[in-house]
FIZALO-992613 format. One record per residue (C-alpha): z, x, y; residue in one letter. Coordinates in steps of 0.1 Angstrom, whole numbers, plus 5000, padded with zeros to 4 digits. Example, Ala and Ser with C-alpha at 12.3 -4.5 7.8 and 13.67 -1.06 7.14 Angstrom:
BEGIN
507851234955a
507151374989s
END
This chain:
BEGIN
534951594926x
532451344913x
529451274934x
527550964925x
523750974927x
522650704951x
519750504937x
517350374964x
517350004969x
514349844952x
513649634983x
513549945004x
511250114981x
508949814979x
508849795017x
507850165020x
505050134994x
503849825011x
503749995045x
501850285029x
499350045014x
498849865047x
498250195065x
495650285039x
494049945044x
493949995081x
492350335076x
489550195054x
488949915079x
488650175107x
486150375086x
484150065079x
484149935115x
483150275129x
480550345102x
482150685095x
482550585058x
478850685054x
479851055059x
482351045030x
481250775005x
478250604990x
478150234996x
479150134961x
482150374958x
483350284993x
483349914986x
485149974954x
487750184972x
488149924999x
488549644974x
491149844954x
493049924986x
493149564996x
494249464961x
497049724962x
498249614996x
498349254985x
500249354953x
502849554972x
503349254996x
504149034966x
506549294951x
508349344985x
508648964989x
509948914953x
512449204957x
513749044989x
514348714970x
515848864939x
519648864937x
521349204941x
END
């Protein structure tokens, strides 16, 4: 019996990574709004992490959108 290895759909993967990036962005926003970030970060490193998190969330949004538009 031959079992084929099922490859995950690229759109599905992109949506999962996008959701993870959005959860991370929400987490950083919560840290910022509550002021708890001061317990874990210095201002410069926190702002750098927050910017990188926002950049990655935006990038995964673009990837998920383009994966949805691409032909199968």
